[in-house]
ChimeraX commands (.cxc) that place a marker at each C-alpha (Angstrom):
marker #1 position -0.56,-18.74,9.34 radius 0.5
marker #1 position 1.22,-16.12,7.25 radius 0.5
marker #1 position -1.45,-16.37,4.54 radius 0.5
marker #1 position -4.20,-15.52,7.05 radius 0.5
marker #1 position -2.16,-12.54,8.25 radius 0.5
marker #1 position -1.93,-11.48,4.59 radius 0.5
marker #1 position -5.72,-11.63,4.26 radius 0.5
marker #1 position -6.11,-9.51,7.42 radius 0.5
marker #1 position -3.74,-6.98,5.87 radius 0.5
marker #1 position -5.88,-6.95,2.72 radius 0.5
marker #1 position -9.03,-6.27,4.75 radius 0.5
marker #1 position -7.55,-3.20,6.42 radius 0.5
marker #1 position -6.01,-2.04,3.14 radius 0.5
marker #1 position -9.43,-2.14,1.49 radius 0.5
marker #1 position -10.91,0.04,4.25 radius 0.5
marker #1 position -7.83,2.27,4.03 radius 0.5
marker #1 position -8.41,2.83,0.30 radius 0.5
marker #1 position -12.03,3.89,0.88 radius 0.5
marker #1 position -10.99,6.41,3.54 radius 0.5
marker #1 position -8.15,7.62,1.32 radius 0.5
marker #1 position -10.54,8.38,-1.54 radius 0.5
marker #1 position -12.75,10.36,0.86 radius 0.5
marker #1 position -9.72,12.22,2.26 radius 0.5
marker #1 position -8.29,13.38,-1.08 radius 0.5
marker #1 position -11.48,14.00,-3.08 radius 0.5
marker #1 position -11.52,17.73,-3.89 radius 0.5
marker #1 position -8.75,18.31,-1.34 radius 0.5
marker #1 position -5.10,19.36,-1.31 radius 0.5
marker #1 position -3.03,16.19,-1.64 radius 0.5
marker #1 position 0.22,17.01,0.19 radius 0.5
marker #1 position -1.27,18.12,3.53 radius 0.5
marker #1 position -3.61,15.11,3.42 radius 0.5
marker #1 position -0.62,12.82,2.95 radius 0.5
marker #1 position 1.26,14.53,5.78 radius 0.5
marker #1 position -1.81,14.20,8.02 radius 0.5
marker #1 position -2.23,10.49,7.34 radius 0.5
marker #1 position 1.47,9.74,7.92 radius 0.5
marker #1 position 1.53,11.83,11.10 radius 0.5
marker #1 position -1.53,9.93,12.38 radius 0.5
marker #1 position 0.32,6.65,11.82 radius 0.5
marker #1 position 3.39,8.02,13.62 radius 0.5
marker #1 position 1.29,9.22,16.60 radius 0.5
marker #1 position -0.34,5.78,16.78 radius 0.5
marker #1 position 3.10,4.21,17.23 radius 0.5
marker #1 position 4.64,6.93,19.42 radius 0.5
marker #1 position 3.23,5.53,22.72 radius 0.5
marker #1 position 4.78,2.16,21.79 radius 0.5
marker #1 position 8.18,3.84,21.33 radius 0.5
marker #1 position 7.87,5.73,24.63 radius 0.5
marker #1 position 6.81,2.53,26.42 radius 0.5
marker #1 position 9.79,0.72,24.91 radius 0.5
marker #1 position 12.10,3.35,26.42 radius 0.5
marker #1 position 10.58,3.43,29.92 radius 0.5
marker #1 position 9.16,-0.11,30.16 radius 0.5
marker #1 position 11.39,-2.26,27.93 radius 0.5
marker #1 position 10.71,-5.55,29.71 radius 0.5
marker #1 position 6.93,-5.15,29.46 radius 0.5
marker #1 position 6.97,-4.17,25.78 radius 0.5
marker #1 position 9.28,-7.10,25.01 radius 0.5
marker #1 position 6.90,-9.42,26.85 radius 0.5
marker #1 position 3.88,-8.31,24.78 radius 0.5
marker #1 position 5.89,-8.26,21.53 radius 0.5
marker #1 position 5.81,-4.51,20.82 radius 0.5
marker #1 position 9.33,-3.47,21.78 radius 0.5
marker #1 position 10.93,-0.86,19.48 radius 0.5
marker #1 position 14.69,-1.24,19.72 radius 0.5
marker #1 position 17.48,1.21,19.00 radius 0.5
marker #1 position 19.09,0.81,15.59 radius 0.5
marker #1 position 22.50,1.34,14.06 radius 0.5
marker #1 position 23.04,4.19,11.61 radius 0.5
marker #1 position 23.28,1.57,8.87 radius 0.5
marker #1 position 19.76,0.31,9.58 radius 0.5
marker #1 position 18.46,3.86,9.86 radius 0.5
marker #1 position 19.88,4.44,6.38 radius 0.5
marker #1 position 18.04,1.39,5.03 radius 0.5
marker #1 position 14.75,2.59,6.53 radius 0.5
marker #1 position 15.28,6.11,5.16 radius 0.5
marker #1 position 15.61,4.62,1.66 radius 0.5
marker #1 position 12.26,2.87,2.16 radius 0.5
marker #1 position 10.73,6.17,3.29 radius 0.5
marker #1 position 11.98,7.90,0.13 radius 0.5
marker #1 position 10.56,5.16,-2.09 radius 0.5
marker #1 position 7.16,5.13,-0.40 radius 0.5
marker #1 position 6.87,8.92,-0.10 radius 0.5
marker #1 position 7.36,9.12,-3.89 radius 0.5
marker #1 position 4.84,6.33,-4.45 radius 0.5
marker #1 position 2.24,7.94,-2.19 radius 0.5
marker #1 position 2.60,11.38,-3.76 radius 0.5
marker #1 position 1.94,9.91,-7.21 radius 0.5
marker #1 position -0.87,7.65,-5.95 radius 0.5
marker #1 position -2.69,10.38,-4.00 radius 0.5
marker #1 position -2.54,12.77,-6.95 radius 0.5
marker #1 position -3.93,10.08,-9.25 radius 0.5
marker #1 position -6.64,9.11,-6.76 radius 0.5
marker #1 position -7.75,12.72,-6.57 radius 0.5
marker #1 position -8.35,12.83,-10.34 radius 0.5
marker #1 position -9.41,9.26,-11.18 radius 0.5
marker #1 position -12.27,6.96,-10.04 radius 0.5
marker #1 position -11.32,4.56,-7.25 radius 0.5
marker #1 position -12.60,1.69,-9.41 radius 0.5
marker #1 position -9.92,2.56,-11.98 radius 0.5
marker #1 position -7.06,3.35,-9.59 radius 0.5
marker #1 position -7.40,0.25,-7.40 radius 0.5
marker #1 position -7.32,-2.33,-10.22 radius 0.5
marker #1 position -4.27,-0.67,-11.83 radius 0.5
marker #1 position -2.52,-0.88,-8.50 radius 0.5
marker #1 position -3.41,-4.55,-8.46 radius 0.5
marker #1 position -0.75,-4.98,-11.14 radius 0.5
marker #1 position 1.79,-4.49,-8.34 radius 0.5
marker #1 position 2.11,-8.25,-7.70 radius 0.5
marker #1 position 3.40,-8.70,-11.24 radius 0.5
marker #1 position 6.37,-6.39,-10.56 radius 0.5
marker #1 position 6.88,-8.05,-7.18 radius 0.5
marker #1 position 6.62,-11.45,-8.84 radius 0.5
marker #1 position 9.45,-10.69,-11.27 radius 0.5
marker #1 position 11.62,-9.21,-8.51 radius 0.5
marker #1 position 10.99,-12.20,-6.25 radius 0.5
marker #1 position 12.24,-14.54,-8.98 radius 0.5
marker #1 position 15.41,-12.65,-9.88 radius 0.5
marker #1 position 16.35,-11.19,-6.48 radius 0.5
marker #1 position 15.16,-13.78,-3.95 radius 0.5
marker #1 position 15.03,-16.77,-6.31 radius 0.5
marker #1 position 11.49,-17.70,-5.31 radius 0.5
marker #1 position 10.27,-20.48,-7.57 radius 0.5
marker #1 position 6.71,-20.25,-8.91 radius 0.5
marker #1 position 4.82,-23.28,-10.13 radius 0.5
marker #1 position 2.60,-23.34,-13.26 radius 0.5
marker #1 position -0.56,-22.40,-11.32 radius 0.5
marker #1 position 1.17,-19.34,-9.93 radius 0.5
marker #1 position 2.24,-18.29,-13.43 radius 0.5
marker #1 position -1.36,-18.64,-14.65 radius 0.5
marker #1 position -2.70,-16.73,-11.65 radius 0.5
marker #1 position -0.36,-13.79,-12.11 radius 0.5
marker #1 position -0.93,-13.45,-15.83 radius 0.5
marker #1 position -4.70,-13.67,-15.27 radius 0.5
marker #1 position -4.42,-10.75,-12.84 radius 0.5
marker #1 position -2.47,-8.66,-15.36 radius 0.5
marker #1 position -4.91,-9.50,-18.20 radius 0.5
marker #1 position -7.86,-8.56,-16.00 radius 0.5
marker #1 position -6.27,-5.23,-15.13 radius 0.5
marker #1 position -5.89,-4.48,-18.85 radius 0.5
marker #1 position -9.63,-5.04,-19.26 radius 0.5
marker #1 position -10.20,-2.13,-16.91 radius 0.5
marker #1 position -8.60,0.20,-19.42 radius 0.5
marker #1 position -11.48,-0.46,-21.82 radius 0.5
marker #1 position -13.99,0.38,-19.07 radius 0.5
marker #1 position -12.00,3.50,-18.17 radius 0.5
marker #1 position -12.31,4.92,-21.68 radius 0.5
marker #1 position -16.09,4.98,-21.23 radius 0.5
marker #1 position -15.55,7.33,-18.30 radius 0.5
marker #1 position -13.61,9.77,-20.46 radius 0.5
marker #1 position -10.24,8.44,-19.34 radius 0.5
marker #1 position -7.69,7.94,-22.10 radius 0.5
marker #1 position -5.12,5.48,-20.83 radius 0.5
marker #1 position -2.53,6.63,-23.37 radius 0.5
marker #1 position -2.56,10.38,-22.72 radius 0.5
marker #1 position -3.96,10.87,-19.22 radius 0.5
marker #1 position -1.04,11.88,-16.98 radius 0.5
marker #1 position -2.77,10.54,-13.86 radius 0.5
marker #1 position -2.73,7.05,-15.39 radius 0.5
marker #1 position 1.05,7.32,-15.72 radius 0.5
marker #1 position 1.20,8.61,-12.15 radius 0.5
marker #1 position -0.65,5.60,-10.75 radius 0.5
marker #1 position 1.49,3.22,-12.84 radius 0.5
marker #1 position 4.62,4.88,-11.41 radius 0.5
marker #1 position 3.19,4.63,-7.91 radius 0.5
marker #1 position 2.46,0.95,-8.48 radius 0.5
marker #1 position 6.02,0.23,-9.61 radius 0.5
marker #1 position 7.53,2.07,-6.64 radius 0.5
marker #1 position 5.12,0.32,-4.26 radius 0.5
marker #1 position 6.16,-3.06,-5.65 radius 0.5
marker #1 position 9.82,-2.11,-5.23 radius 0.5
marker #1 position 9.13,-1.22,-1.62 radius 0.5
marker #1 position 7.45,-4.61,-1.14 radius 0.5
marker #1 position 10.59,-6.39,-2.32 radius 0.5
marker #1 position 12.66,-4.15,-0.08 radius 0.5
marker #1 position 10.42,-5.08,2.88 radius 0.5
marker #1 position 11.51,-8.70,2.61 radius 0.5
marker #1 position 15.13,-7.57,2.75 radius 0.5
marker #1 position 14.47,-5.48,5.86 radius 0.5
marker #1 position 12.30,-8.02,7.71 radius 0.5
marker #1 position 13.98,-11.32,6.82 radius 0.5
marker #1 position 17.57,-10.30,6.07 radius 0.5
marker #1 position 18.02,-7.42,8.55 radius 0.5
marker #1 position 15.77,-8.99,11.24 radius 0.5
marker #1 position 13.75,-5.82,11.85 radius 0.5
marker #1 position 10.63,-6.26,13.98 radius 0.5
marker #1 position 7.43,-4.91,12.35 radius 0.5
marker #1 position 6.82,-2.21,14.96 radius 0.5
marker #1 position 10.44,-1.02,14.80 radius 0.5
marker #1 position 10.34,-0.72,11.02 radius 0.5
marker #1 position 6.92,0.98,11.09 radius 0.5
marker #1 position 7.88,3.57,13.71 radius 0.5
marker #1 position 11.12,4.75,12.09 radius 0.5
marker #1 position 9.60,4.56,8.62 radius 0.5
marker #1 position 6.78,6.89,9.71 radius 0.5
marker #1 position 9.26,9.23,11.39 radius 0.5
marker #1 position 11.42,9.65,8.29 radius 0.5
marker #1 position 8.41,9.91,5.99 radius 0.5
marker #1 position 6.93,12.72,8.11 radius 0.5
marker #1 position 10.27,14.59,7.86 radius 0.5
marker #1 position 10.41,14.13,4.08 radius 0.5
marker #1 position 6.84,15.36,3.60 radius 0.5
marker #1 position 7.41,18.33,5.92 radius 0.5
marker #1 position 10.34,19.47,3.76 radius 0.5
marker #1 position 8.19,19.14,0.61 radius 0.5
marker #1 position 5.31,21.10,2.16 radius 0.5
marker #1 position 7.63,23.84,3.47 radius 0.5
marker #1 position 8.65,24.45,-0.14 radius 0.5
marker #1 position 5.47,23.80,-2.10 radius 0.5
marker #1 position 2.48,24.41,0.20 radius 0.5
marker #1 position 2.97,26.35,3.45 radius 0.5
marker #1 position 4.29,29.55,1.77 radius 0.5
marker #1 position 1.34,29.69,-0.66 radius 0.5
marker #1 position -1.74,31.23,0.97 radius 0.5
marker #1 position -3.97,30.43,-2.00 radius 0.5
marker #1 position -3.21,26.72,-1.81 radius 0.5
marker #1 position -3.83,26.56,1.93 radius 0.5
marker #1 position -7.39,27.77,1.37 radius 0.5
marker #1 position -8.22,24.60,-0.56 radius 0.5
marker #1 position -7.29,22.22,2.25 radius 0.5
marker #1 position -10.15,20.76,4.31 radius 0.5
marker #1 position -9.61,18.67,7.43 radius 0.5
marker #1 position -11.65,15.46,7.40 radius 0.5
marker #1 position -12.07,12.58,9.84 radius 0.5
marker #1 position -10.86,10.21,7.13 radius 0.5
marker #1 position -7.33,11.72,7.16 radius 0.5
marker #1 position -6.21,10.17,10.49 radius 0.5
marker #1 position -8.31,7.08,9.71 radius 0.5
marker #1 position -6.15,6.46,6.62 radius 0.5
marker #1 position -2.95,6.50,8.67 radius 0.5
marker #1 position -4.33,4.25,11.41 radius 0.5
marker #1 position -5.76,1.69,8.96 radius 0.5
marker #1 position -2.54,1.63,6.93 radius 0.5
marker #1 position -0.36,0.99,9.98 radius 0.5
marker #1 position -2.71,-1.79,11.08 radius 0.5
marker #1 position -2.55,-3.37,7.61 radius 0.5
marker #1 position 1.25,-3.02,7.51 radius 0.5
marker #1 position 1.62,-4.65,10.92 radius 0.5
marker #1 position -0.20,-7.80,9.80 radius 0.5
marker #1 position 1.73,-7.76,6.51 radius 0.5
marker #1 position 5.12,-7.47,8.23 radius 0.5
marker #1 position 4.16,-10.15,10.77 radius 0.5
marker #1 position 3.34,-12.45,7.84 radius 0.5
marker #1 position 6.65,-11.59,6.22 radius 0.5
marker #1 position 8.54,-12.56,9.38 radius 0.5
marker #1 position 7.69,-16.20,8.65 radius 0.5
marker #1 position 10.71,-17.64,6.82 radius 0.5
marker #1 position 8.33,-19.73,4.68 radius 0.5
marker #1 position 6.42,-16.64,3.47 radius 0.5
marker #1 position 6.83,-15.85,-0.22 radius 0.5
marker #1 position 6.68,-12.15,-1.07 radius 0.5
marker #1 position 5.15,-12.95,-4.48 radius 0.5
marker #1 position 2.20,-14.72,-2.89 radius 0.5
marker #1 position 1.75,-12.17,-0.10 radius 0.5
marker #1 position 1.66,-9.40,-2.66 radius 0.5
marker #1 position -1.05,-11.20,-4.60 radius 0.5
marker #1 position -3.11,-12.01,-1.51 radius 0.5
marker #1 position -3.14,-8.31,-0.61 radius 0.5
marker #1 position -4.88,-7.60,-3.94 radius 0.5
marker #1 position -8.09,-9.07,-2.55 radius 0.5
marker #1 position -8.55,-5.61,-1.05 radius 0.5
marker #1 position -10.06,-4.56,-4.39 radius 0.5
marker #1 position -13.25,-6.42,-3.52 radius 0.5
marker #1 position -13.95,-3.75,-0.90 radius 0.5
marker #1 position -12.75,-0.86,-3.06 radius 0.5
marker #1 position -14.71,-1.78,-6.17 radius 0.5
marker #1 position -17.92,-3.17,-4.73 radius 0.5
marker #1 position -18.37,-0.90,-1.71 radius 0.5
marker #1 position -16.37,2.12,-2.93 radius 0.5
marker #1 position -18.18,2.17,-6.26 radius 0.5
marker #1 position -21.51,2.64,-4.48 radius 0.5
marker #1 position -20.26,5.09,-1.87 radius 0.5
marker #1 position -18.68,7.40,-4.45 radius 0.5
marker #1 position -21.39,6.68,-7.08 radius 0.5
marker #1 position -18.91,5.81,-9.83 radius 0.5
marker #1 position -19.91,4.58,-13.28 radius 0.5
marker #1 position -19.87,1.18,-15.00 radius 0.5
marker #1 position -19.75,-0.83,-11.77 radius 0.5
marker #1 position -21.30,-3.92,-13.39 radius 0.5
marker #1 position -18.84,-3.93,-16.29 radius 0.5
marker #1 position -15.97,-3.63,-13.82 radius 0.5
marker #1 position -17.15,-6.83,-12.15 radius 0.5
marker #1 position -15.91,-8.93,-15.10 radius 0.5
marker #1 position -12.20,-8.07,-14.72 radius 0.5
marker #1 position -12.71,-8.02,-10.94 radius 0.5
marker #1 position -13.74,-11.68,-11.09 radius 0.5
marker #1 position -10.67,-12.38,-13.23 radius 0.5
marker #1 position -8.41,-10.83,-10.61 radius 0.5
marker #1 position -10.05,-12.81,-7.83 radius 0.5
marker #1 position -9.70,-16.05,-9.80 radius 0.5
marker #1 position -6.01,-15.23,-10.32 radius 0.5
marker #1 position -5.56,-14.72,-6.57 radius 0.5
marker #1 position -7.50,-17.94,-5.88 radius 0.5
marker #1 position -5.20,-19.90,-8.22 radius 0.5
marker #1 position -2.18,-18.60,-6.31 radius 0.5
marker #1 position -3.73,-19.57,-2.98 radius 0.5
marker #1 position -4.71,-22.99,-4.36 radius 0.5
marker #1 position -1.23,-23.61,-5.72 radius 0.5
marker #1 position 0.30,-22.82,-2.34 radius 0.5
marker #1 position -2.14,-25.10,-0.51 radius 0.5
marker #1 position -1.53,-27.82,-3.06 radius 0.5
marker #1 position 2.20,-27.58,-2.47 radius 0.5
marker link #1:1,2 radius 0.2
marker link #1:2,3 radius 0.2
marker link #1:3,4 radius 0.2
marker link #1:4,5 radius 0.2
marker link #1:5,6 radius 0.2
marker link #1:6,7 radius 0.2
marker link #1:7,8 radius 0.2
marker link #1:8,9 radius 0.2
marker link #1:9,10 radius 0.2
marker link #1:10,11 radius 0.2
marker link #1:11,12 radius 0.2
marker link #1:12,13 radius 0.2
marker link #1:13,14 radius 0.2
marker link #1:14,15 radius 0.2
marker link #1:15,16 radius 0.2
marker link #1:16,17 radius 0.2
marker link #1:17,18 radius 0.2
marker link #1:18,19 radius 0.2
marker link #1:19,20 radius 0.2
marker link #1:20,21 radius 0.2
marker link #1:21,22 radius 0.2
marker link #1:22,23 radius 0.2
marker link #1:23,24 radius 0.2
marker link #1:24,25 radius 0.2
marker link #1:25,26 radius 0.2
marker link #1:26,27 radius 0.2
marker link #1:27,28 radius 0.2
marker link #1:28,29 radius 0.2
marker link #1:29,30 radius 0.2
marker link #1:30,31 radius 0.2
marker link #1:31,32 radius 0.2
marker link #1:32,33 radius 0.2
marker link #1:33,34 radius 0.2
marker link #1:34,35 radius 0.2
marker link #1:35,36 radius 0.2
marker link #1:36,37 radius 0.2
marker link #1:37,38 radius 0.2
marker link #1:38,39 radius 0.2
marker link #1:39,40 radius 0.2
marker link #1:40,41 radius 0.2
marker link #1:41,42 radius 0.2
marker link #1:42,43 radius 0.2
marker link #1:43,44 radius 0.2
marker link #1:44,45 radius 0.2
marker link #1:45,46 radius 0.2
marker link #1:46,47 radius 0.2
marker link #1:47,48 radius 0.2
marker link #1:48,49 radius 0.2
marker link #1:49,50 radius 0.2
marker link #1:50,51 radius 0.2
marker link #1:51,52 radius 0.2
marker link #1:52,53 radius 0.2
marker link #1:53,54 radius 0.2
marker link #1:54,55 radius 0.2
marker link #1:55,56 radius 0.2
marker link #1:56,57 radius 0.2
marker link #1:57,58 radius 0.2
marker link #1:58,59 radius 0.2
marker link #1:59,60 radius 0.2
marker link #1:60,61 radius 0.2
marker link #1:61,62 radius 0.2
marker link #1:62,63 radius 0.2
marker link #1:63,64 radius 0.2
marker link #1:64,65 radius 0.2
marker link #1:65,66 radius 0.2
marker link #1:66,67 radius 0.2
marker link #1:67,68 radius 0.2
marker link #1:68,69 radius 0.2
marker link #1:69,70 radius 0.2
marker link #1:70,71 radius 0.2
marker link #1:71,72 radius 0.2
marker link #1:72,73 radius 0.2
marker link #1:73,74 radius 0.2
marker link #1:74,75 radius 0.2
marker link #1:75,76 radius 0.2
marker link #1:76,77 radius 0.2
marker link #1:77,78 radius 0.2
marker link #1:78,79 radius 0.2
marker link #1:79,80 radius 0.2
marker link #1:80,81 radius 0.2
marker link #1:81,82 radius 0.2
marker link #1:82,83 radius 0.2
marker link #1:83,84 radius 0.2
marker link #1:84,85 radius 0.2
marker link #1:85,86 radius 0.2
marker link #1:86,87 radius 0.2
marker link #1:87,88 radius 0.2
marker link #1:88,89 radius 0.2
marker link #1:89,90 radius 0.2
marker link #1:90,91 radius 0.2
marker link #1:91,92 radius 0.2
marker link #1:92,93 radius 0.2
marker link #1:93,94 radius 0.2
marker link #1:94,95 radius 0.2
marker link #1:95,96 radius 0.2
marker link #1:96,97 radius 0.2
marker link #1:97,98 radius 0.2
marker link #1:98,99 radius 0.2
marker link #1:99,100 radius 0.2
marker link #1:100,101 radius 0.2
marker link #1:101,102 radius 0.2
marker link #1:102,103 radius 0.2
marker link #1:103,104 radius 0.2
marker link #1:104,105 radius 0.2
marker link #1:105,106 radius 0.2
marker link #1:106,107 radius 0.2
marker link #1:107,108 radius 0.2
marker link #1:108,109 radius 0.2
marker link #1:109,110 radius 0.2
marker link #1:110,111 radius 0.2
marker link #1:111,112 radius 0.2
marker link #1:112,113 radius 0.2
marker link #1:113,114 radius 0.2
marker link #1:114,115 radius 0.2
marker link #1:115,116 radius 0.2
marker link #1:116,117 radius 0.2
marker link #1:117,118 radius 0.2
marker link #1:118,119 radius 0.2
marker link #1:119,120 radius 0.2
marker link #1:120,121 radius 0.2
marker link #1:121,122 radius 0.2
marker link #1:122,123 radius 0.2
marker link #1:123,124 radius 0.2
marker link #1:124,125 radius 0.2
marker link #1:125,126 radius 0.2
marker link #1:126,127 radius 0.2
marker link #1:127,128 radius 0.2
marker link #1:128,129 radius 0.2
marker link #1:129,130 radius 0.2
marker link #1:130,131 radius 0.2
marker link #1:131,132 radius 0.2
marker link #1:132,133 radius 0.2
marker link #1:133,134 radius 0.2
marker link #1:134,135 radius 0.2
marker link #1:135,136 radius 0.2
marker link #1:136,137 radius 0.2
marker link #1:137,138 radius 0.2
marker link #1:138,139 radius 0.2
marker link #1:139,140 radius 0.2
marker link #1:140,141 radius 0.2
marker link #1:141,142 radius 0.2
marker link #1:142,143 radius 0.2
marker link #1:143,144 radius 0.2
marker link #1:144,145 radius 0.2
marker link #1:145,146 radius 0.2
marker link #1:146,147 radius 0.2
marker link #1:147,148 radius 0.2
marker link #1:148,149 radius 0.2
marker link #1:149,150 radius 0.2
marker link #1:150,151 radius 0.2
marker link #1:151,152 radius 0.2
marker link #1:152,153 radius 0.2
marker link #1:153,154 radius 0.2
marker link #1:154,155 radius 0.2
marker link #1:155,156 radius 0.2
marker link #1:156,157 radius 0.2
marker link #1:157,158 radius 0.2
marker link #1:158,159 radius 0.2
marker link #1:159,160 radius 0.2
marker link #1:160,161 radius 0.2
marker link #1:161,162 radius 0.2
marker link #1:162,163 radius 0.2
marker link #1:163,164 radius 0.2
marker link #1:164,165 radius 0.2
marker link #1:165,166 radius 0.2
marker link #1:166,167 radius 0.2
marker link #1:167,168 radius 0.2
marker link #1:168,169 radius 0.2
marker link #1:169,170 radius 0.2
marker link #1:170,171 radius 0.2
marker link #1:171,172 radius 0.2
marker link #1:172,173 radius 0.2
marker link #1:173,174 radius 0.2
marker link #1:174,175 radius 0.2
marker link #1:175,176 radius 0.2
marker link #1:176,177 radius 0.2
marker link #1:177,178 radius 0.2
marker link #1:178,179 radius 0.2
marker link #1:179,180 radius 0.2
marker link #1:180,181 radius 0.2
marker link #1:181,182 radius 0.2
marker link #1:182,183 radius 0.2
marker link #1:183,184 radius 0.2
marker link #1:184,185 radius 0.2
marker link #1:185,186 radius 0.2
marker link #1:186,187 radius 0.2
marker link #1:187,188 radius 0.2
marker link #1:188,189 radius 0.2
marker link #1:189,190 radius 0.2
marker link #1:190,191 radius 0.2
marker link #1:191,192 radius 0.2
marker link #1:192,193 radius 0.2
marker link #1:193,194 radius 0.2
marker link #1:194,195 radius 0.2
marker link #1:195,196 radius 0.2
marker link #1:196,197 radius 0.2
marker link #1:197,198 radius 0.2
marker link #1:198,199 radius 0.2
marker link #1:199,200 radius 0.2
marker link #1:200,201 radius 0.2
marker link #1:201,202 radius 0.2
marker link #1:202,203 radius 0.2
marker link #1:203,204 radius 0.2
marker link #1:204,205 radius 0.2
marker link #1:205,206 radius 0.2
marker link #1:206,207 radius 0.2
marker link #1:207,208 radius 0.2
marker link #1:208,209 radius 0.2
marker link #1:209,210 radius 0.2
marker link #1:210,211 radius 0.2
marker link #1:211,212 radius 0.2
marker link #1:212,213 radius 0.2
marker link #1:213,214 radius 0.2
marker link #1:214,215 radius 0.2
marker link #1:215,216 radius 0.2
marker link #1:216,217 radius 0.2
marker link #1:217,218 radius 0.2
marker link #1:218,219 radius 0.2
marker link #1:219,220 radius 0.2
marker link #1:220,221 radius 0.2
marker link #1:221,222 radius 0.2
marker link #1:222,223 radius 0.2
marker link #1:223,224 radius 0.2
marker link #1:224,225 radius 0.2
marker link #1:225,226 radius 0.2
marker link #1:226,227 radius 0.2
marker link #1:227,228 radius 0.2
marker link #1:228,229 radius 0.2
marker link #1:229,230 radius 0.2
marker link #1:230,231 radius 0.2
marker link #1:231,232 radius 0.2
marker link #1:232,233 radius 0.2
marker link #1:233,234 radius 0.2
marker link #1:234,235 radius 0.2
marker link #1:235,236 radius 0.2
marker link #1:236,237 radius 0.2
marker link #1:237,238 radius 0.2
marker link #1:238,239 radius 0.2
marker link #1:239,240 radius 0.2
marker link #1:240,241 radius 0.2
marker link #1:241,242 radius 0.2
marker link #1:242,243 radius 0.2
marker link #1:243,244 radius 0.2
marker link #1:244,245 radius 0.2
marker link #1:245,246 radius 0.2
marker link #1:246,247 radius 0.2
marker link #1:247,248 radius 0.2
marker link #1:248,249 radius 0.2
marker link #1:249,250 radius 0.2
marker link #1:250,251 radius 0.2
marker link #1:251,252 radius 0.2
marker link #1:252,253 radius 0.2
marker link #1:253,254 radius 0.2
marker link #1:254,255 radius 0.2
marker link #1:255,256 radius 0.2
marker link #1:256,257 radius 0.2
marker link #1:257,258 radius 0.2
marker link #1:258,259 radius 0.2
marker link #1:259,260 radius 0.2
marker link #1:260,261 radius 0.2
marker link #1:261,262 radius 0.2
marker link #1:262,263 radius 0.2
marker link #1:263,264 radius 0.2
marker link #1:264,265 radius 0.2
marker link #1:265,266 radius 0.2
marker link #1:266,267 radius 0.2
marker link #1:267,268 radius 0.2
marker link #1:268,269 radius 0.2
marker link #1:269,270 radius 0.2
marker link #1:270,271 radius 0.2
marker link #1:271,272 radius 0.2
marker link #1:272,273 radius 0.2
marker link #1:273,274 radius 0.2
marker link #1:274,275 radius 0.2
marker link #1:275,276 radius 0.2
marker link #1:276,277 radius 0.2
marker link #1:277,278 radius 0.2
marker link #1:278,279 radius 0.2
marker link #1:279,280 radius 0.2
marker link #1:280,281 radius 0.2
marker link #1:281,282 radius 0.2
marker link #1:282,283 radius 0.2
marker link #1:283,284 radius 0.2
marker link #1:284,285 radius 0.2
marker link #1:285,286 radius 0.2
marker link #1:286,287 radius 0.2
marker link #1:287,288 radius 0.2
marker link #1:288,289 radius 0.2
marker link #1:289,290 radius 0.2
marker link #1:290,291 radius 0.2
marker link #1:291,292 radius 0.2
marker link #1:292,293 radius 0.2
marker link #1:293,294 radius 0.2
marker link #1:294,295 radius 0.2
marker link #1:295,296 radius 0.2
marker link #1:296,297 radius 0.2
marker link #1:297,298 radius 0.2
marker link #1:298,299 radius 0.2
marker link #1:299,300 radius 0.2
marker link #1:300,301 radius 0.2
marker link #1:301,302 radius 0.2
marker link #1:302,303 radius 0.2
view
């Protein structure tokens, strides 16, 4: 069951990436990020209010948001810091790079998660899983050759380093999620609500320093329908992902890889929507990534 929940998460993540590209293209990144996070928080706010006034009902339907100790609040704040940093880097890179370059680089995230899962949680991969992960990484490297044809130098372009940094931080957050969900017994909706709350506060502080005081910068921000859509789609994807992670049999390394199937939407549909170049050549490494994911799924089914 947890694998199907992972695939549902991937579907909403793919749609989220398309909306995110539309939201940041030619736009100010920080207010867009604040808008998307606030939208996610507002989506969950009625659930929190209902949990306070109608606790029995929200418990019955499985959406109760419980009060937490200061210790758990501290753990969630750390996650908010990690993801806020990752999103800032990712949004800046997405603003300056094609979505068909950004998304495949981010697909390297499972490799970092894979290593962490082995050394931190002692998850044991089989040979098919090793082959699948290395095929994903090799396929991502093929994208660098395609990217050069779009005038993107992978060695000197700072936005490439930004998206790599975002990918590493995102993978770290994924490993941390398993700690919060399985080891601290946090319900998905509880983690999501407080995570959004702290992330909004962090971004507000950043914008108060870097954006709100600067009139010139504020002129370049445009409100778009895709800004709240990003937040809503992300929270939907995260809910299915966290529900999958609640299963004690779920392996974070496999969930992370399954989520990479989102690139099918980003590359095939996003490439046409945003009229990006070399779509056919990008299909070769795309197929490699999908085969890598398929090998991981097959190995799990075979087990």
